[in-house]
N, C-alpha and C positions, 0 to 999 in steps of 0.2 A: 509731669507728676514727680514729686520728690520720693525717691525710693525709701528714704529713712522714715518718711511719714507713714508709708504703708507698713513698714516693719513694726512701727510703734503700734499700729492697729492690730496686727496679728499677734504681737507680744501681749497686748491687752487681752485678746481672746484666750490665749494660752493661760495667762495668769488667772483669768476669771474661771477657766475650767478647773484649775487646781483648788479653787475655794468652794466649789459646789459640792454639796453633801452627796455621799454615796447613796445609791438607790435605784439606778436605772434598770439594773438587772433584778427581776423579781424572783423571789424564792431562794432557798438554800440549795447548795450543791449536794447531791446524794453522796453518801459515803459508803465505805466498806467494799464495794465491788471493784476489783482492780481492772476489770475489763469494761471500762466505760470512759466516756469523754464528754465534757460539756463545752459546747461551741457557742460563742456569742454571735448573734446576728442583729443588725441594726433596725429591723422592723418586723412586725408580726406577720405570720403567714396567714393572711386573711382575705386576699383578693379572690382566691378560690383554690381549694385542694384538688379540684378537677383539673388534670394536666392539660386538657384541651382548652380550658377557659382561663387559666392563669396568665396574667399579664406582666406582673412585676418581676424584674430580673431576680430580686431577692427571694421570691417564691419559687421560681423555676430552678434556681441553683440548688435549693433544698430538695425539691421533688425529683431532681436528677437521680437521687439515690433510691427512689421508690419505683420509678417507672423506666421502661425501655421501649424502644421502637424495633422495627425489623432490623435496623442497623443502629449503631451508636458511635459517637466520636471517641477517639482515644486522646491522650495528652499531646500527641504530635499533630493532631488535627486530621488524622486519617479516619475514614469510616470503616468500622469493623462489623462483621456479621453479629447479630444479637439474637432476637427471636427468630430471625431467618438465618439458617446455616449457610445459605448460598443464594445467589441471585444472578440474573442475566438481563441485559439491556439490548433491545433490538437495534439494528443498525441505524434506523431512522429516529431513534430516541423517543419513540411514542409508546413502547410497550416494555414494562418492567415486570419480570417474573421472579417470584420469591419462593424458595423451598423452605418450609418451616422446620425449625430445629426439633428433634425428638425430645420429649420429656420435659418441656418447659412448663413450670407450674406458676399459677397466680398465688398471691399471698393467702388466699382463702383455701388453698389446697387443690383447686380445680385445675385441669390441664388446659393449656392454651390451644384453641382450635382455629381452623381456617375461618369459621364463622365469627369468632372474636376479632380476628384481623380485619375481615371485611366490615364488620360492624364499626370498629374504631375509625377506619379510614372513611367510610361512608358518613359517619357522624361528623367528622371534621370537614367534609366536603359539602354537607347539606346546606342549601341556601333557602330553605323554607322560611326561616325567620330573618332573612337578610343575607349578609355576607357570610361566606364559609368561615369556620373557626380557624382554619389554616388558609391564609390567602392563596398560597400556591396551589391548593386543592381545587380552586375554581377551574383548573385546566384538566381535571379528571373527567374522562368520558364514562368509564365504567370500572368497577372492581369485580373481578370474576374468580370464583372458586373452581379451579380446574380439577382438583381432587382433594382429599383430606389433608394433604401435605403441601399443596401448591396454590398460591394466590397470584393473580395477574392484575396489574394496574395499567389501564389503557388511557392515554392522554388524548385530548383533542388536537393539540399541536405539539411538535417536537420540543423536548426540554432535556438537554444533556446534563443539566445540574439537578434534575428532580430527585435523584437518589438521596441527596442531603435532607430532603423533606421527609424521608422515611424514618427519621429519628422520632417522629410523633408517637406518643405513648400508645401501646396496645393495652386495652382494658377489657374486662369481662363484659360480654353482651348482656349478661344477667344482672349487672350492677346498676340499680336504678338511682343510686344516690352517691356518685363518685365525689361530690363536693363535701360530703360528711363522712363517707366511708371509702377512703381511697384504697384501691386494690390494684397493685401492679405486679411486676415480675422482677423488680430490682433486688439488689443485695440486702436492702433493708426494707422492713415492713412497718407500717404505721401502728403506733400504740395509742397515743393520746395527744390532745392539744388543749392547752389552757390559754384562752385569749389574753393577749398582752403579756404573757408570761413565758410559755415555752411550747415546744413541739418535740415530741418524744418518739423515737423509732428504735427498733431492735433488729439484730441480725436475722435474716431469713435463712433458716437452716436448709431449706430445700432449693436454694438458689442453683440454677443450672450451671453458672460459671464459677470463676474463682471466688471463693467465699470471702466475706468481709472478715477483718481481723478483730475488731472490737465489738463486743456483744451489745452494749447499750449506749445510745447517743442521745443527748439532750441538746437541742438547739434553744438557747435561752435568749429571750428578747432583751436587747440592751439599747433602748430607744434614746437614752441620754448619752450623746457622744462624749460629754465631759467627764464621765465616770468610768470609761472603758479601761484606762490604765489602772485605776484602783481595783476594778473587778478582776483584772488579770493578776495583779500583785497579791490581792487578797485570796485568790484561789477559787472564786466563785465561777470562773470560766477558765478553760485550759487553752483556748484558741480563739483568735479573732482575726478575720481577714480585713484588708483594706484600712490599715492604720495610717495616720499621717506620720510624716517623718518625726515630728515633735513627740507624738505619742510613743513611737518606737524607741526614741532616744531615752525615754524615761523609764523603760523597763529594765529589770535587773538581769543578772546572768543566768536565771533559771529559765529563760526563754531563748529560743532560736528565732531570729528575724529573717524570714525568707522573702526574697524580692523577685517579683515578676511584673506583669502588666495587667491592668483590669480588663483589657479587651472591650473597650466601649468608646463611644464618641462623646466626650464632654464638650459642651458648647453653651453659650448663652443662646438658648432657643427663643426665637421671636415669633409671636403670633402674627402672621402675615395678614390676618384679616382684621386686626385692631390697630387704630391709629396710635402713633404715627408710623407704625411699621408696615402699613399698606404701601408706603412709598419706598421704593427700592433704594433711593438715594440716602434716605435716613438709615437704612440697614447697612449700606456700604460705609456711611460715615462712622458708625460704631465699629465696623471692622478695621477701619484705619486708625481708630483711637485706641484699640485694645492690643496690647503686646503679649502674646501667649508665653514667650520666653520669660518675660519678667514675672508672669504669674507662676510659672514652674519654679523659677528661682526662689520666689518668696514663700510658696506653700509647700514645696517638697525638695528644697535644696538642689533644684535643677533637674531632678529626676522627672521622667515622663517623656512623651514623644509628641511634638507638635503635629497637628493635623489640620489640613486646609479644607476638608470637606467631610461628608458623612461616610468615612471609611477608615478603619484603623489598621495598623501595620501587619497584624497577623494574617490579613487577607493579602498576601504578598503581591500577587500579580495585578490586583486592583488598586492597591494603595498608590497615591500620586503625591509624593513629597514636593513636587514642583508647585503645587497649589498653595504651599505655605508662604510662597513669595508674592502672592497676589495682592496682599494688603500690608505692605510695610508700614510701621507706625508713622503716621503723618498727620499731625494735628491740624495743620493749615488746610490740607486737602479735605479733611473731615469737616472743617468749618465751612469750606466752600460748598460742599454738598448739602450741608444743613441749610445754608442760605438759599441755595437753589430750590430746596424743598419747602421753603417758607418758614424756616426756624432759625433766623439769624441770631437770636438770643438763646438758642438752645431750647430744651424742654425737660420735663420731669417724667419719670415712669417708674414702674414697680418691677423688681425682680423677686419672684416667688421661689423660695428655696425650701426643700424638705429639711426639717430641723435635725434629722438623725444622720445626716451625711456631712461630717466636718469638712471634708475636702471641697464640697460644693459651696458650703458657707464661706470658707476662706477665699475661694475663687471669686465669689460674688463680691466680697469685700474689696479685693484688689481691683476688679473691674469698675466698681463704683468710684474708686479713687482715680483711676485712669480716665474715666469719662468726665471728671471735673475739668480736665484740660480743654474740653470743647464745650464747656458750659452746659453739660447735660447732667442732671441730677438723678441718680438711681437710688430709690428707697428699697431696702431689702426687707422682705416680708417672710418671716419664718413660719412654716406651717407643718403640722404633723403629716407623716407619710400618707396616712389614709385620706387626709384632706387633699393632699397633692394629687393622688391618683384619681379621686372623684371629681375634683374641681378643675385642675389644670389639664390632666391627661384625658379624662373621659368627657367632661363638659366643655373643655377648651376655654375655660373662664379664667384667663390670665393675659398679661401683657408680655411678660418674658419670664424665663426660668433658667436656672443653672442646674442641670442634671447630666447624667451619662446615659446614653442609649446603647443597648447591647444588641447582639445578633442572636436570634433564636436558633439558627442553623448555620452550617458552614457554606453559605452562599452569599454572593453580593446582594441578591434580592432581599435577603433578610434585613439588610441595612437600608436599602434604597427603595423598596416597594412602598414604604409609608409616605413617600413624598409625591406619589401619583395623585393628581388633583382630587379624585373621588375615593381615595383609600380610606377605609374606616378608621385606621390608626394614624392618619395624617393630622396629628394634634396641633401642628403649627399652621395649618391651613395654607400650605404652599400650593400655588396653582400656576402652572406654566405649561403651555401647549407643547413647546419644544421638548421639555422634560418628559412629558407623557409619551411623545412619539419615540424618543430615544429609549425609554424603558420598554416600550412595546417591541422595538427592534431587538433589544437584548433578550427579551423573553422568547421571541420567535426564532432567534439564531440557533443553528445547530453547530456551526463551525465555532470552535472555542475562541479563536482570535477575533472573529466578528462580534461574538457575544461580549468579550472582554472590552473591546473598544466602545461598544454601545454603553456598557455600564460606566466606563470612564467618562463618556460624554455626559452622562447623568451627573457625575461628580463635578464636572466642570461647570455645568449649568447651576448647580446648587451654590458653588463658590462664587461664580461671576455675578449671580443675581442676589448674593448675600442672603440666602434663605435664613441663615443663622450666623452667629459669630463663633466660628470654630476655634477650639482651644487645644485640647490634647487628649491622648490616651493616657490616663493617669497611671502612675506607678502603683503596684499592688504590694503592700508590705503585710506579711502574715506573721503574727506572733503565735508561736507554738511552744507550749511547755516542753522542756527537754525530756519529759517522761514519754513523749510521743515522737514518732518520725513517720516518713512515708508520704508527706504531702507532695502533690504534683500540680503544677500549673497547666491549665488548658488554654487553647486559643479562643475559648468561649467563656462566658460568665458562668462558671461551674465550680461546685465544691464536691470533689469525689472523696467522700469520707471512707469508702470501703478500702482505700489504699493505706489509710493510717494504721499504725500498729504501735504497741507498747514496747518501749526500749527495755531490753533485759538489763537488770542491774547486776 
């Protein structure tokens, strides 16, 4: 592939973006109140306001500000007591006992009780309608109220990592409609939602912990990636996370550009149950044809971290950089594998990409150019985010897609559990008996070294069998108007708005 040709394609995308009319962000910014901020988000909060049912990372990162679990992660990746003020874990890692914090209120003014905690955990563990809402909760044997301040969670088998799953939101047992009336304990409370326009929250004055600094927050839907720069410059939004390097370079000096990582696994995800990707050799051929470093060079000036499997660097002890070397770019090797698989002249397929994520669109464009070197034609199909969630993710109706997969908790299982053959969120339909066995060993292990090695074996299997074409953990560039400060990056896909504050002039 000629690098100049790819640069011309991306330049065309950028130039086209500058000519598209303003209008992705709906509504005008509210004025007058200095204690407010408007934050642009790339998709509507519509898969579910119920924290136990929300799937999209973009939804969960917003709901992070409304809900809390017994523990919650901080920006360094450590789990801190939240609704629970203290906890203990039995030596055999089967019993977790939590002491509830005094005086924690829900947003409706009611006090959090042990009954609410039991209800929330039981609700996520319930298998009446199929799989539990939280996969790890299938290991729960019982949830017991020991007294009004103490709740015990007993597991069927030992799990030394189970504490990380206790970040699951605690909600009132009396709330019959959490999807339309979200009530949590977080630093912000829900005010309103206008579909395809905005999601509004306000500071919760009775929050038990360090209070939020900004009174009113509007998350404004900016579904058109091409107008984000204009929306920032025009003042209709004060902040936007996950800009491209091109977008960041176009902003004026009224913005600080903060740099971190997205903490996700970006890949060309392949539907292993749809031809030609049922054949491992075809999947491996694509791995040999795609050069992640060239993708990073072209779409983000070399920023980002190459990943060779479904694990990103923030999970330090599990991350395996050596897997990056498994598939060096080798067009001849790729062609040999295609010939063996019965595709000597290549083939054509479709990459379905959500249209509101410019980084994924740009990545798909570069991949399509690289694959031309092995006579494979990739047609890029842009779809709205809601369509991607329903068709690609839920119904598994796709050939391939470029997206980023995040971790819902600070555990390796949060990234690897979805590839177990019968996992309900195994949207790529990966099925491998050795993988299932390795994952089972990881789940059962109490010894940390044994557990870590089993999870690494899962990563090796995903890479060696080319479950997907792994690319990178994308850089995260955040534009924040200089009127505000306090933004912190997390090792999870999170936006902690409570830390933001207004800079004194």
